[in-house]
N, C-alpha and C positions, 0 to 999 in steps of 0.2 A: 240646930244650924247655928253658925258660928255668926257674930256679929256681922262680919263683910258680907257671907252670903244672904243673910237677912235685907241688909242693906239693898243690893243686887236684884232682892225677889227674884232667886234663883228660878221657881217655880214657872216664873214669868217666862223664863229664857228656855225652861223645860219645855214649857207648852210651844214655843215658837219652833224648837227645834223638832219636837214630835209634828208639827204641822209641816217642816221640812221633810220629813221621813214620809209622810203621808202623800204629800206633793210628788216626792222622786216614786212611789211605787205606782201613782196613778198616771204619770207622765210616761213613765219606762213599758207599762204595760199595754197603754193606750197606744203606743208610739210603734211597737215593737213585736206585737201580737197577731199572729195572723192564721186564716184558713180556722179550723173546727176550732180552736183555740179561743177565737174571739166570738165562739158563741156559747161558750162553757161558763157554768155559773161561776166559778173563778172568775173570770173578768168582770163577770156582771157585777159581786162582790167588792171587784177591787175598783169599780168605777161606782160604784156607792158609797165606800169609803171617800171616793175622790171628792165626795160634796161636801168635805169639811175642810181641806185645808185655806181656801181663800175666805170662807167665813173666820176660819182660826185667825189668818192672820188681819183680817181686818178689825175683829173683837179685840186683838189683842196691843192693835192701833191705839182704838180708844183707851184702853185701860192704861197704856204707856204715856197717850196724850194726858191725862188724868193726873197719873202721878206728876209728871215733870209739869202740867202748869202749877199744882199744888206747890211743888217743891219750889218753883221759882217766886209763889205770892207770899211763903214763908220766908223768903230770902228779903220781902220787900221789894220786889221787881214792880215797878207801877202797871197796871191792868193796859194800857197802851203798849206798853213795851212788850208784853207777855203776849199780846194783838200780833205785834210785827213780827218778833221772833218765831212764833209758831207757825204762824200764816207761810212765812217765808219759808219754813221747813217744808211745810204743805208743798209750797210753789215749786221748791227744790225735787218734791220727788215724783210731781207731775213732769215736769222737764224731762226729768232721767225716764221716767214712762217713755215721752216722748222720742227720746235719744234711742231706747231701748227698740223703737219701731222702726226708725232708721237703718239700725244694724241689722234688724231682721229683712228688711225691705232690700238692703245691697247685700247680704248674703245669700239672700233668696233670687238673686238674679239669674237667668232673665226671665224666670217663670213669675215672680211676684207681682200683682198689679201693684198701682201706684194708691191704690185706695187703701192697702195695709199700712201705709204711715198714718192712716187717721184711726186705726182700731180702737175701738176701746178695752184696754188691759185693766189688769189688777194693779200695776203699778201710777197709772193713771187717777184708778178711784181711790187708793189710798190717800194722794197726793190733794186730791179734790176734796174727800173726808176730813182731812187735817184743817185746809183752809176753811171749810165750813163749821168744823167743831170751832177753831179756834173764833170763830165772829158770834158764834154761839157762847161761849164763855166769855168772852165780850159784854155782849147783849146781857148776861145774868148777870155780871157784873156790875154794868150800870144801873140797871134796876136796883139793886140791893144799897145801893151807895145814897139812896133818896128814902128819905123814910116820912109818911105824912102822918103828923103827931094828931092834931086835931084842927075842927073848924072854928075859929074865934068869934065869939057873937059879940055883939054892941054894936054903935051907930056905924054902919058903912059909907064910904065914902061916895061923893055923887059918883053915879054911873058904876059903881061896885057893886056886883051881884053877893060872892060870897069872899071870904078871907080864909086862908089856908095856912097856917103853921107849917113850915118845913125844917125839919134838920136834916143837915148830912154828916154825914161820917163813916166810919171804916166797918162794912158789917163783913161777918162770913156769907161768901157768893157759893160755896158748895151744894146747900141743899136746893138752891135758885138752878143753879143750874145740872146738877143732878136729874131736877125734875124735867128740865129742858131736855136735856139728851135722852133721857127715855120717852119724852111727849114727840120729839122728834121720829126716834126710833118705829115708835108706835105709827105716828101717820106716814112714815114711808112706805111701811110694811104693808098698811091698808090702802093707800092711794097705787100700789104697782099693778093690781091687776088691773085697775082700769086704766092707767096710762100704756100698758102693754093692749091693749083691747079697743073698748067702745069709748074712752078718751085721748086715743094717741094725738101728739101734738103733731098733725103731717104737714102743718103748715112751716113747719121747722126744715130748714135742709137738712139733707140725710145725718149728716157730719155731726150736726147740734142734736137731731132728735137721737142719733145714737147715744148718747150721753144719759139720756131720759130713761130709754129701753132696749138700746143696745140694735136696734134696726140696722145698722150697717149699711150695705148697699141693697137691702134684700126687702122684699115685699112685708117681710113681718118681722117681729123681733127675735133676735139668735139668743138661746140661753147660752152659749158657751162665750157669749163676750159678760161686760161685767160694768155696766150702766148705773146712773145713782139709783135709781129703782131697781131691784131693792138693796142690794148691795152696800150703799152708806148707812141703811139702818141697823148692820151688823157694828159698824164702827161707832155708832152713836148709842147702842145698848153697852159697847166694852168701855166708853167713857162713863154713863150711869154707873157701873159694876166698879168701874176704878173708883171713882169719886166716892162711891159706898164703902169701897174697902179703907179710904182713909178718913173715915168717922171716927171720932175717937171710941165711941164704943166697938166698932170692929180693931181697932188697934188694942186695945185692952184685953178684947178675946177674940184673939186672930183665927186659933183654929177652930171652934165654935160658931162665929162668924162665916169662914168659909164652909164648913158643913153645912150651915142653914142655906147659902147657897147653894150648894150642889143638889139637897136636898128639894128645893124650891125649883131649883132646873128640871128635874125630872118630874114635879109636880106639873108642872107647864108645859112638859111634852106630852105627858099624859093626857092633859086638859085638851090640848091643841089636836089628839090623836083621838077623841072623842067626838069633838067637834066636825071633825073633819069627815066621820063618819057617819053624821047625821043628814037624812034624806034631803032637807032643803038648804040651800044655798043662798048666800048673800049674793054674790055676782054672777052677772047673766052668762060669763064665760070664767069656767072655775079650773085651772092646771096647776092641779098640787105640786107637779116636781119643779114648775120655773116661777110661779108668781103667787102662789099661796100664802096668806098669810098664817095659816095652819102651822105649813110647813116653816115657815120662818121660826116662829117660836117652838117648834121640834127642836132647831137645831140651836137657839137660845138654849133650850133645855140641855139639848146635849154638851154644848161648848160650856155650861155652866158645871157640868157634872166631870168635865173633862179637866177643869179648872181644881176642883175637889180632888178627883185624882192625881194630879199634877201635885197640890199642896202636899199632899200625904206619902207621897212618893220622895217627894225632895227633904222632908222633914223627919219620918219617921222611916224612910225604904232604901234602896240603893242609890236614888237620884243623886247622893252629896258623897256617895262614899269615893273619893277617889275622884279618879278622870270619869265625867259624864260625857258622851260623846252628843247625846240631844244637847245638852247644856253649850257646849261647845260651836253647835250648828247654828241654837238661838242667837249666840252671839254676831254670826256672820251670816245672817239669814240673807238678805239682799245679794251680798255678792254670791253665795252659792246659787239663788236661784237664776241671778242673770247667766252664770256660767253653765251650769247645768242645762239649761234649753238647748242651746248648738248641739251638744252631745248627747242629745236625745230626740229632740225632731229636727234641728237642723240640719245643714250640709255636713258635718263632722259627725254626727249619728255613729257611735262605737259598734252599733250592729243592723242589719239591713232592715227597714222597715217593712210591719206589717209581714213579716215573714220568718216569724220564729217559733217555737213552742213555748210552754209554761218555762220550762225547765231553763231553757235558752235566754228566756230574758229574765228569770229570775237570779242567774247569775248577772247579767247585765247590770240589775240592779244594785246587787250587790258591789259590782266594780265601782258603778255611780257612787254609791252610799259612801265606800271608802275612799274614793276619789275628792269627794266634796269634805270631807273630814279633813282630810291632807289638807286641803286647799285653805280650810278654814283655821286649823291650828297654826298654818304659816302666815296668815293673815295676823293672826295673835301675837305671834311671835316675834315676827318682822317687825310689827307694827314702832316706828319711828326710827327704824334702820332700814327703809328702801320700801317699804311699805306703803308709804305717801301715794304711789300710783293707784292705788285703791282705795283711798281714803274719802272718795267724793261717792263712794259706794256703801258709805256707812248705813247704817238701819234709819227707818224715818221718825224716831222719835229721840235724836240727839245720840251722845256715846252712853248712856243710860238705857236706853230703850231699843231693842230689835227687832228688823221684820220683814216681809213681802209676799209671797204669793203662793196659791194652789189651785187645783183645775175645780170646775165644778160640774 
């Protein structure tokens, strides 16, 4: 790869573009297939693949967040300024999620209920995850700035029980942040089954509880929403992986390091599958597809395997031979997400909903892909020459990192 391509980490953009493509197929077939096609194995596999885009987007949000914060730290930006910058960007994405819900509500009139304005969607979760990661990174930086050297001996002053010698300085916060990111991801995965069932925070108003478990206005949590549990765990896992990619060892042995991550991911998925097959389970209510920590680790393993495949494709395959449609989509993923929803699920759907066969829906998918690719190219080509209209739809990790959603 060229130096410029390495600097932009093209395989990350390629992964983001792949998430866009998987998201398109999931949404198109879900919206347009009808009749017997909806009960076919084709539709079943389409929706199974559809469990990947949302984890991919959140996982890549974490990786991009790690890359950006590390770059800011290397430039000498103060920890408090990094917190302010990253948290504000997360708040901006969260606000865009609310704005998107307002748009969908207005276009859905007169049928859309007002409660749709408070639905927890993936943009909301990306924004909240970024704010939480900003706080965790700042806490880790604060902990690594103080180092206890020793307890001094000798006579103590009146009322003094122990004297501690403390030295402050600048230390590398990445190891502590990496461990914190992995710990938060693990804690969220393990707590999810409880917060969805036996330990639901029913005392919260429904619109706040929905951010915990996606209950919305229903009696039970809904798997088609994107609450903090389990979805933010993917972002924190991405944060840990992104920081791992920035270690000196990984930078010196990039290909070997990514290969180890991919193999480790596949081993993790295999172990989680074995644990799921065991007759005894820890939780009183076990739901593999929606709340199971085993399913979370299987998807983390798949994401790491995709990371390895994306890296290999962009370094040794065709991923960088000329124009790459997936890298292009990865550059403007938030924009194409925002626009394609209306032409697939919304009032301006290009095909009748739940009325198409597999062939017709596939042609519609091809049309959506080409249209979104054209929109993406126009956005990048017109940048600075009239495309400022879409500048607020830049992806959630500054101009160097791109991303948003998929269906689960």
